[in-house]
C-alpha positions in Angstrom: 39.9 57.7 -32.5 43.2 55.9 -33.5 46.0 56.6 -31.1 49.7 56.3 -31.5 50.5 57.9 -28.1 52.5 55.8 -25.7 50.4 53.7 -23.4 51.9 55.6 -20.4 50.0 58.7 -21.5 46.5 57.1 -21.3 46.0 58.5 -17.9 46.2 62.1 -19.1 42.5 62.2 -19.8 39.3 60.2 -19.0 38.7 57.5 -21.6 35.4 55.5 -21.4 36.5 53.0 -24.0 40.0 51.6 -24.7 41.1 48.8 -27.1 44.4 47.2 -27.7 44.3 45.6 -31.1 46.9 44.1 -33.4 45.1 43.4 -36.7 43.4 45.6 -39.3 40.1 43.8 -39.5 39.4 44.0 -35.8 40.6 47.7 -35.8 37.8 48.4 -38.3 35.2 46.8 -35.9 36.6 48.9 -33.1 36.4 52.1 -35.2 32.7 51.4 -35.8 32.1 51.1 -32.0 34.0 54.2 -31.2 32.1 56.1 -34.0 28.6 54.9 -32.9 28.9 54.7 -29.1 32.1 56.0 -27.6 33.4 59.2 -29.4 36.0 59.6 -26.7 37.2 56.0 -27.1 40.9 55.2 -27.9 42.3 52.5 -30.1 45.9 51.5 -29.7 47.9 49.1 -31.8 50.0 46.4 -30.1 47.5 44.1 -28.5 48.4 42.5 -25.2 51.9 43.8 -25.0 50.6 47.5 -25.3 48.0 46.7 -22.7 50.5 45.4 -20.2 52.7 48.4 -20.6 49.8 50.8 -20.1 50.2 53.1 -17.0 47.3 55.0 -15.6 45.9 56.1 -12.3 42.9 54.4 -10.5 40.8 57.5 -11.4 41.5 57.1 -15.1 40.5 53.5 -15.5 38.3 53.1 -18.6 34.8 51.7 -18.2 35.3 49.3 -21.1 38.6 47.6 -22.2 39.1 45.3 -25.1 42.4 43.4 -25.4 43.7 41.3 -28.2 45.7 38.3 -26.9 46.4 36.7 -30.3 50.2 37.3 -30.0 50.5 36.2 -26.4 53.0 33.4 -25.7 51.7 33.0 -22.2 48.0 33.9 -22.3 47.3 32.5 -18.8 49.9 34.8 -17.3 49.1 37.8 -19.5 45.3 37.6 -19.0 45.7 37.7 -15.2 48.2 40.6 -15.5 45.9 42.5 -17.7 42.8 42.1 -15.5 44.9 43.5 -12.6 46.1 46.4 -14.7 42.6 47.5 -15.5 41.1 46.7 -12.1 38.0 48.8 -11.6 36.8 48.7 -15.2 33.2 47.6 -15.7 34.2 45.2 -18.5 37.5 43.7 -19.7 36.9 41.6 -22.8 39.6 39.5 -24.4 39.7 38.6 -28.1 41.9 36.1 -29.9 42.3 33.8 -32.9 42.5 30.5 -30.8 39.3 28.5 -30.5 40.2 27.1 -27.1 37.7 26.8 -24.2 40.7 26.9 -21.8 41.2 30.6 -22.7 37.6 31.4 -21.8 37.9 29.6 -18.5 41.2 31.5 -17.9 39.6 34.8 -18.5 36.6 34.1 -16.2 38.9 32.7 -13.4 41.1 35.8 -13.6 38.0 38.1 -13.3 37.7 39.1 -17.0 34.4 39.5 -18.7 34.6 37.2 -21.7 36.7 35.8 -24.5 35.5 36.3 -28.1 36.9 34.5 -31.1 38.0 36.4 -34.2 36.6 37.6 -36.5 34.7 39.8 -34.0 31.2 41.0 -34.7 30.6 44.6 -33.6 27.1 43.9 -32.3 28.3 40.9 -30.2 31.2 42.8 -28.8 29.0 45.8 -27.9 26.3 43.6 -26.3 29.0 41.8 -24.2 30.4 45.0 -23.0 27.1 46.6 -22.1 25.7 43.6 -20.4 28.7 43.3 -18.2 28.4 47.0 -17.4 24.8 46.6 -16.4 25.5 43.7 -14.2 28.4 45.5 -12.6 26.4 48.6 -11.8 23.2 46.9 -10.8 21.4 48.8 -13.5 17.9 47.5 -12.6 16.7 49.0 -9.4 13.3 47.2 -9.2 12.4 45.7 -5.8 13.4 42.1 -5.5 11.5 39.6 -3.4 13.0 36.8 -1.4 12.6 34.5 -4.4 15.0 36.7 -6.3 12.5 37.8 -8.9 11.3 41.4 -9.5 8.5 42.3 -7.3 6.9 44.3 -10.1 5.8 43.0 -13.5 5.0 45.7 -16.1 1.5 45.6 -17.5 1.8 45.5 -21.3 -1.2 47.1 -23.1 -1.5 46.8 -26.9 -3.7 49.4 -28.4 -5.2 48.7 -31.8 -7.6 50.7 -34.0 -10.2 48.9 -36.1 -9.5 51.4 -39.0 -7.8 54.7 -39.6 -9.2 57.8 -38.0 -10.8 56.3 -34.9 -8.3 57.9 -32.6 -6.1 55.0 -31.7 -3.0 57.2 -31.0 -5.2 59.6 -29.1 -6.4 56.9 -26.8 -2.9 55.4 -26.5 -1.2 58.7 -25.7 -3.8 60.0 -23.3 -4.2 56.7 -21.5 -0.4 56.4 -21.0 -0.3 60.0 -19.8 -3.1 59.4 -17.3 -1.4 56.3 -16.0 1.8 58.3 -15.5 0.5 61.6 -14.1 -3.0 60.7 -12.6 -2.1 57.3 -11.2 1.6 57.9 -10.6 3.0 54.9 -12.5 6.3 54.8 -14.4 5.0 54.4 -18.0 6.3 54.2 -21.5 4.5 54.3 -24.8 6.0 52.7 -28.0 4.7 53.8 -31.5 5.0 50.8 -33.8 3.8 52.8 -36.8 7.1 53.9 -38.2 5.8 55.9 -41.1 2.5 57.5 -40.0 2.8 57.3 -36.2 1.7 60.4 -34.3 2.7 59.6 -30.7 5.8 61.8 -30.7 3.9 64.5 -32.6 1.1 64.5 -30.1 3.5 65.0 -27.3 5.7 67.6 -29.1 8.8 65.3 -29.0 11.5 64.5 -31.5 11.5 61.0 -32.8 13.8 58.5 -30.9 17.3 58.1 -32.3 18.0 54.5 -33.4 14.5 53.2 -32.9 14.3 51.8 -36.5 17.6 50.0 -36.0 16.2 48.4 -32.9 13.1 47.2 -34.7 15.2 45.6 -37.4 18.2 44.2 -35.6 18.1 42.2 -32.3 21.9 42.8 -31.8 21.1 46.6 -31.3 18.6 45.9 -28.6 20.0 46.1 -25.1 19.0 48.0 -22.0 21.4 50.8 -22.2 20.6 51.5 -25.9 16.9 51.4 -25.2 17.1 53.7 -22.3 19.1 56.2 -24.3 16.6 56.0 -27.2 13.5 56.6 -24.9 12.5 60.3 -25.0 11.3 61.7 -21.6 7.9 63.5 -21.6 7.7 63.8 -17.8 9.4 62.2 -15.0 7.1 59.2 -15.2 6.4 59.0 -18.9 8.7 58.3 -21.9 8.2 57.6 -25.6 9.8 55.5 -28.2 8.8 56.5 -31.7 10.2 57.3 -35.2 9.2 59.0 -38.4 10.6 57.2 -41.5 10.3 58.2 -45.0 7.8 56.3 -47.2 10.6 55.3 -49.4 12.4 53.6 -46.5 11.2 50.0 -46.1 11.5 48.9 -42.4 12.0 45.2 -42.0 10.4 44.5 -38.6 12.2 41.6 -36.9 10.1 39.5 -34.5 13.0 38.7 -32.1 14.0 42.4 -32.0 10.4 43.4 -31.1 10.4 40.8 -28.4 13.6 42.1 -26.9 12.6 45.7 -27.3 9.3 45.2 -25.4 11.1 43.2 -22.7 13.8 45.9 -22.2 11.3 48.7 -22.1 9.2 46.9 -19.5 12.3 46.7 -17.2 11.7 49.2 -14.3 8.3 50.2 -15.6 4.8 49.6 -14.4 2.9 50.2 -17.7 4.0 49.9 -21.3 1.5 50.9 -24.1 2.0 49.7 -27.7 0.4 51.9 -30.3 0.0 49.1 -32.9 -1.0 49.1 -36.5 -3.6 46.4 -36.8 -1.8 44.5 -39.5 1.2 43.9 -37.3 -0.7 41.5 -35.1 -0.9 39.0 -38.0 2.8 39.0 -38.6 3.7 39.2 -34.9 1.0 37.6 -32.8 3.2 38.0 -29.7 1.9 41.6 -29.6 -1.4 40.1 -28.6 -0.3 37.0 -26.7 2.1 38.8 -24.4 -0.2 41.7 -23.7 -1.9 42.0 -20.3 -4.8 43.8 -22.0 -5.7 44.6 -25.6 -7.5 47.9 -26.1 -9.5 47.9 -29.3 -10.5 51.4 -30.4 -13.5 51.8 -32.7 -16.4 54.1 -33.5 -20.1 53.5 -33.9 -20.2 53.3 -37.6 -21.1 50.3 -39.7 -17.4 50.0 -40.8 -16.3 50.3 -37.3 -18.6 47.5 -36.2 -17.6 45.2 -39.1 -13.9 45.7 -38.4 -14.3 45.4 -34.7 -16.0 41.9 -35.2 -13.2 40.9 -37.5 -10.4 41.9 -35.2 -12.0 40.5 -32.1 -12.2 37.1 -33.9 -8.6 37.4 -34.9 -7.5 38.3 -31.4 -9.4 35.4 -29.9 -7.9 33.0 -32.5 -4.4 34.3 -31.6 -4.9 34.2 -27.9 -8.2 32.5 -26.7 -9.6 34.3 -23.6 -7.5 37.4 -24.0 -8.8 40.3 -22.0 -9.9 42.8 -24.7 -11.3 46.2 -23.7 -13.4 47.8 -26.4 -13.3 51.6 -26.5 -15.8 53.6 -28.4 -14.3 56.9 -29.3 -15.7 60.1 -31.0 -19.3 59.2 -30.1 -21.9 61.9 -30.9 -25.3 62.0 -29.2 -28.2 61.2 -31.6 -26.0 61.5 -34.6 -27.1 60.1 -38.0 -25.1 57.2 -39.3 -24.2 55.7 -35.9 -25.1 52.2 -34.9 -27.0 52.1 -31.6 -24.9 51.1 -28.6 -27.2 48.1 -27.9 -26.9 46.8 -31.4 -23.2 47.3 -31.4 -22.7 45.4 -28.2 -25.0 42.6 -29.4 -22.9 42.1 -32.6 -19.5 42.1 -30.8 -21.0 39.9 -28.1 -19.4 41.8 -25.2 -20.0 45.1 -23.3 -18.1 48.2 -24.3 -15.6 49.2 -21.7 -16.0 53.0 -22.2 -17.8 55.4 -24.5 -15.8 58.6 -25.1 -17.5 61.6 -26.6 -16.7 63.5 -29.7 -14.6 66.4 -28.4 -12.8 68.0 -31.4 -12.3 71.3 -29.6 -10.2 69.6 -27.0 -8.6 66.7 -28.9 -7.7 68.7 -31.9 -6.3 71.6 -29.9 -4.3 69.1 -27.7 -2.8 67.5 -30.8 -2.0 70.9 -32.4 -0.3 72.1 -29.3 1.5 68.8 -28.8 0.0 68.3 -25.4 -2.1 65.6 -23.7 -5.8 66.4 -23.4 -5.5 66.6 -19.6 -3.2 69.6 -20.0 -5.6 71.4 -22.4 -8.9 70.4 -20.8 -8.4 68.7 -17.3 -12.1 69.0 -16.4 -13.4 67.7 -19.7 -15.8 64.8 -19.9 -13.3 63.0 -22.1 -10.7 63.1 -19.4 -13.2 62.2 -16.6 -14.4 59.1 -18.5 -10.8 58.2 -19.6 -9.8 58.3 -15.9 -12.6 55.9 -15.0 -11.4 53.5 -17.7 -7.8 53.7 -16.7 -8.8 53.1 -13.1 -10.4 49.9 -14.3 -7.2 48.9 -16.1 -5.1 49.7 -13.0 -7.4 48.1 -10.5 -7.5 51.2 -8.5 -10.3 53.5 -7.4 -11.2 57.1 -8.2 -13.7 59.1 -6.1 -16.5 56.9 -5.0 -19.5 57.0 -7.3 -22.5 54.9 -8.2 -22.8 56.3 -11.7 -21.2 54.2 -14.5 -19.2 55.7 -17.3 -22.1 54.9 -19.6 -24.6 56.7 -17.5 -22.3 59.7 -17.1 -22.0 60.0 -20.8 -25.5 59.6 -21.9 -27.3 61.4 -19.0 -25.0 64.5 -19.2 -24.1 64.6 -22.8 -24.5 68.3 -23.3 -21.5 70.5 -22.7 -18.3 68.6 -22.9 
């Protein structure tokens, strides 16, 4: 909001964002930031002079302060005074109309955050403030080794379906849930299908606010924004998804996707990407950066053909990539299915797991907005999925000498 109150009254209420500006164009930028991120923020005309006359208690120091020093006759002195005035703020950013590296050095030496040249970009200013805040509050809490690097690197798992209807989202959602709740890993799942994605629906969650913006604009992607956009499912599982209208064209940005995935991976052990197959052509990093690629298919001729096509494409993008082939919705002795032996011969690799057709559980779980484990914790579907997730995780379930294949085909009666 725009304020004409005397600076001495700032301390009468807690303000997270405070800006002292002396030109109309920059005021418009500040109005945008206040509207989008800091509804309780205050904009005061007067620039550096108003900032130096501000009077507040230590308890009322704003988290973020922006000060225009364009009118300062002694910027070196005024910058130092302003930093002392707002001691305790997480970020004090100065802006001005002088393209002078000396001003930047003065700001940093005095303990300020940064100096930005007018005209100021809203995205750049926001990122500067938030990044400084994260650094000040040690936002990332991951263990750090003596080398200074995070002791824990998230495993990125890209899940791709060979064609529609094979249950890609079912596998992505339930694998992520198992990693979180069965194996106790901090996990996130990102639905990259912005029009027909079902991840949020399958977990009975509202779409994430601002996710589309994050996919289109790298300037919107920062840790604080992503963490606020993630929707919690459990204490260890969160979701990033959206449901855009068909009339709304979403212009995916490769840099934004890179930053998005990187930020979500912070402080997480597993991140699953529910990925439309055509996206890997436009954005091969979805394959190259993945720890594993899960390729979901069925035992149909179409599924076999598309599996071969996608496996070739994945290997062209990232030779030697570890691809786990998941057969889903398999029915015993069903007409129209390719034999498992022929399927594996054509794709030239073993299948990682064969999951049974279990519509009574899977459809019920989707209709109720719950993972299959919640609906049918003892089902063969979940037991086999757990074995598969244990393979991904490199951990062990109860000791058994029976392979997932043998379990499935030797006891394929009641699911």
